[in-house]
N, C-alpha and C positions, 0 to 999 in steps of 0.2 A: 419280276413279281416275287414279292416275299412270301416264301413258302415254308422257311422253316431250315434247319440243317440237313435234312434229309433229301436227297435227290432220287426221285422214282425213275424207273425206265419208261419210255414212251412206248407202252404196251398196255393193253387191257388185261393181261395176266402177268403175274409176277409172284416171287415168294419172298418174304421177310424172314430171314433165318437169323438166329442168334437173338431172339428177342426175349427179354425179361417181362413176365406178364403177372400181375396179382392173381394167384390161383382162384381166389373167391370170385372173381369176375370172368371165369371160364365157366361155360355150361356143361358142368360134369365135374367127376372126381379128379384131383391132381395128388395122388399120393406121394410125388417126388418133391413137394413144396419144401423150402427151406424154412429156417427158424423165423423169417419175416413173411412167410406165406407166399414167397415168389416162386416162379418155376422158368424153365427156358423152353420156348416154342417155336416152330416154325410155322408162319401164317400164310396160306395159299390164298390169294386174291384173284378172282376172274370175273369180269363183266359187273364190276362194282360190289361183288358179294364176297364172302369169306367162304371158300370152298373145301377148306381143311385146316384143322390145327393139329400139328403133330408134335410129340416130343422127340422122337427119334430123327436122326438127320436124313433128309429126303433123298432119294435116288437121284441120279444125274438126269436131267432132262433139258430140253431146249428153253424152257421157261426162265425168263431172266431172274437173277436172284440179286437181292440186296441184303448183304450182310450187316446186322444192326449192332454187333459186337457187345451185346448186353443191353442195349438201349431199351428202355421201358415202353410198353405199348398197352394204352388203355382204351375202352371204349369211350366214344363221346360223352360228355358230362349231362347230367339231368339237373337244373336248377329249379327247385320246386316252390321258391317263394322271393319273388322281386316286386318292384313297384315301377313298372316302365312309365307310367302315366306322370309321375312326379320326378323322374330322373332328371338330373343335370339342370336342376334350378337353382342350386346353392349360390352361384354367381349372381343371378338374377335377385335372388331372396334369401340372403344368408340366415342362418340361425344365430341370433344375437348373443347368446351365451352357451350355446352347445347342448342344452338340456332339452328334455322331452316336451316340456311346456313351450319353449322356445321354438321348437319344431312346429308344433302344433300352429302356433301363431303365425309362423313363417309361411307355411303351407297356405293357411286360410287368407292370408295377403295376397299370395301369388296366383290363387284361383281367377283372378280376374284376367289372367293371361291365357287361361285354359280352353282356348278355342280350337277347332278340329285341326287346323294347320299346325298350330304350336305343339299340340300333343302328338301328332303324327310324326312330325319331324324330329322331336326327341326320342320317341319310341324307335324310330328307324336307326337313328344314331346309336342308341343303346344296344340294339340287336346287332348291329355290325361289329360291335365290341365283342359281345358274347359269342358271336359265330367265330370270329377270328381267334378266340381263345379256345373253342372246341366244345362248345355246348350245342346240343341237338334238340333239347327238350326244355320249355322254360314256361313256368305257370307266374302269372303276374297278377297282383291284386289291383282292383281299379276302384279309385275313389267314387262312391255312387250315391253320395247325398244329392238331393233333389236341388234343382234340375240338372245337375253335371252329369247324371247317370244317361241322359238321352244325348249328350255330346260325346261321352268318352266310349261307351260300348260301341256304337256304329265305326267310330274309327278304329277300335281295336280290331272289329271284324275286318275292315279293309287291310290293316297291318297284317293280321294272320293270313289273309288271302294271299297277300304279297310276298309273305316269308315262307308259305307252303313248299316243302321240299328240301328247305334249309334248317329252319328252326321250327319245331311242333310246338304252337303256342296254346296254353288255356289261359282262361280269365276267370277271376274270382272278384265277386262283389265286395265292398268294404265300406262299412258304414258303423256309427257307433250302435250298440245293441239297442240303447234307448230310442234311436229312430224308429225302430220297428214297433213302437207302441201305436204308431199311426198305421192301422190296419190298411187304409186305402194304399199309401206309399208302399207298404210291405207286399201287397198284392201286386202292384205295378212293378216293384223291382223283381219280385220274383218270375214274373211273366218275361220280363226284359232279358234276365240272366237265361232262362229256358230257351227263348227264341235265339239267343246267340250261342247256346251250346256250352254255358258256362257252370261255374261252381258258385254255391251261395255261401256267403262270409259275412263276419260282423266282427267288431272289436266287443269282447266281453270284459266286465268289471263289476265291482261288487255293489250294483244297483239294487234297491230293495225288491223289486219285482223280477230279478234275474231268472228265477225258476220259471215263472209264467212266461217270459219271453223266450227262454231256451225251448220250452215245450212248444210253444206256438210256431217257432221258427223250423223247429225239426218236423213238425206235422205238415207245415206249408212245404217244406223242400222235400218231404216224402212224398206228397201227393203230386208235386211236380216232377218227381224222379231226378233231383238234384242232391249231388255231394255237397259236403259243408267242409268249410275251411276258416277257421277261427283265427283272430289274433288275442292271445290270452295272457293275462296277469304279466304285462310288460312293466314290470316294477320290482323293485327289491323288497316292497313291503311285506312281510309274511302273512299280513291280514288278507292280502289279495289271494281268494281261493276260488275263483271261477272255473279253474281246470277240474276241480272236483265235482263243481256243479254241472259242467258239461257231461261228465261221466255219469252223474245220476241221472241227468235228462235222457241220455241214451238209453238208460235202463227203464225209466218211466216210460217213453214213448215208444220203444222198440224201433227205433230208428234203423232202417236197413241199408243205409247207404255208407259210404266211406266219410269218416270225421278226421280232420287234421287239425292239430292244436299248434300254432306258433308261438315261439319265444318261452312262455312258461317260466319267466325268470324268478318270480317269487318262491317257485318250488325249492330252490337252493338255498333260500333264506328261512325255510320253515324248519321246526324241529325234525329231527330224522324219523321218528316214529309217525308223525303226521305226514310227511313226504312220503314215507313207504305205504301208507294207506292210500293215498291218492294215487301213487302208481299202480298199485294193485287194482285199484277202481278202474283206472284208464285202460290197463291192459285187458282186464275183463270184458270192458266196452268196446275194445277193439280200436280205441282212438290211437293215431300215430302223432308224434311229435317231432317238428323241426325246430332246429336251433339256428339262431342268425348271430354267430358269435361277434362278427366284426361290429355291426350296428349296436348291439348290446353293450359291448366293451366301450363303445363311444358315448352312448347316452346314459347308461345306469350308474347311479351313485357320482354323479356329476355335481360339483359345487364350486363356485368361484374361490380361487386361491387353496383349494384343498386338493390333495391327492385321494384318488378313489380306493376305498377299501374292499368293495365288492365288485366281482367281475360281472354279475348279471347274465352269466351263461349257465343254462339249466343243466341237471343232472343226467348227462348224456350215457354215462357208464351205468349208473343204477337203472335207468330206464330200460336200457338194453337188457340189463340182468333180470328185470322184472317182466320181460316178455313183450316190451313195447316197440314198435317199429320207430326207428329214429333216422333222421338225416339231417344234413347242414344245407344252408343255402346262401345266397348273396344278401338278400333283403335289399334295403335303399342303396342308391349309387348317386353320389353327389348332388344330394339333395339335403334339406334341413335335418332330416333324422340320420343322415350319415354323410359326412362331406366329401367322403372318399370312394374309393372302390371303381372297378371297371367291369363287373360281371365276369370275373375270372375264377372258375371254380377250383383251379389249382391253388389261387390264393386263399380261397375260402377254406379248402382243405388244409393247407398249410397253417393258417391261423387257428383253425379249430383243433388241430393236434397239438399245437404249442400252447394255447390258452386251456384246454380242456384236459391236458395231460392224458392224450389219448394214444400213448406210446408205452414202450418197456412193458409188454410187447405191443408193436403197433398193428397187429393183425386184426382186421375189423374195420379199421378206419377208411379203407378203400371203398367200402360199400356205400358211405355216407354220401358221396357225391355221384353215384353211379346206379348200380341196381337197387338199393334201398328207396331212393326216392322215386325210381322208375316203378316199382311196385306199389308204393303209397299211391301215386297219382294215376295209376293204371296205364302206364306207358311201358308195359312190360317186355316189348321187344327192344328196348333200349338199356344202356348201362351194363350189357354183358357182351362177352364175345362169343358167338354161337355160330356154328357151321350152319350155313344157309342164309346167315343175317347179313345186314348192310355192312360193308367195309367203310364203316365211319370210325376213325381212329385217331388218337392223340398220341403222337411219338415224341418222348423227351430223351435228351442224351443221358440222362440220369440213369445209373444201373441199379440203384437200391433206394431205400427210402432216405437214408441219410443224404444221398446226393440230391434226391427230389426235392427235400423240404429245406434244403439248405439255400437254393437259388430260385428265383422266379421262373425258370424254364422258359425265358422270353424266346429263346429260338427254337421252340417246340414245332413239329411238323403236324398240321391237321389234315386229316385225309377225310373226304367225303365221297361215297360212291367210288372208292377205289383211287381217286385222284388227289392230288394235294391241291389245296385252296390257297387264295391270295390272302395272306395274314397281316396284310397292312391295316393298321388300326386308324379310323377316322380321326381328322385333325379337329380339335376343339374349336379352332377358328370357324368350323362350319356353323357354330351355334351362335356366332357372335350377333347376328341380326336379331335373335330371340332375347338378348340379355339386358334390355332396357329395365331398370327397375320397376317392380310394381308400385302402382300408384296408391 
């Protein structure tokens, strides 16, 4: 069984000594943190829980001991923005030119295949990847244009039930904001999302009636007790300002729930004064922002025969400084919007740090894939190492951030409920029967 580099004792109770832990991921102060925000700890595990986390060397007992020799220990990851329903279709329906418009066209053509068995098979494949890499909570956007919403959401509910106890799943509706002009459809979708315990979402852009659509959406979601999660300004055009429109709509309507804005690419292309005003507005409105660096680097500023000039990654440092809750996530995986990826949150963190210059010092980046998204989406028992919490851990041989971010950590050990899991990734050949080109 492929469990990683670490061999745990065959016992329900053991100690992990000499562990390097990001101090920000501990539930409590850590005054002994070094310049990278790292500390050495001993973690006590019993019956699938963390029973103690101590800085001092423990007294001798009969409990088996595993000396990590400085290896890093993380809580399992929280991936708060993915697209399980369209994952792994790139081979069947590739993006002809790698552009955003090319992705839209390819997905539209591929929807002829989106029957229940096809969606469920690809979702399960993707979740096995995420689980093997160490993810414990995952939020997925689900394309919900009519009549697809009545196919995809019941499939998602079945997959969520099948994966309970391994990955906690959240679903978000995804439709163009102008589709909600049809009030009958909007009511139907809202009821469907509520019935499935989901989150309401839409793609916002600068349509003339955007303010009216946002106000109606927020009132409808508030009445249904639903949170909101938008795709926002996924373009480097500085004229795309729907992020500010969302903040203004929260203020006008007094929307009481959580609001997430994903992408927000155009923010980085706008004049600094304008961007600062928008960030202050979304901070006041309590809107969280999730950046999707790998997908945005892939799509934004792409043109045939031309090297991109713009990164498309939003202003993560400035948003955090303005008091906005921020996170990073996987987004699309092997589909027309992003041809690569494996729902590996260590890869996401590595690329976010490199492309967003979230280093020198690096302290703070560790939250982006753990406790920050956990708090944003209401999974507050995840993404943190807490006494009494689950012994759901990711252990890597790297001893510091330089080592962590220099290699993929493919030999990591994932521990769930105190025991190592089988980390063998599913073979892409499993999907061969689904890969006939769309007609």
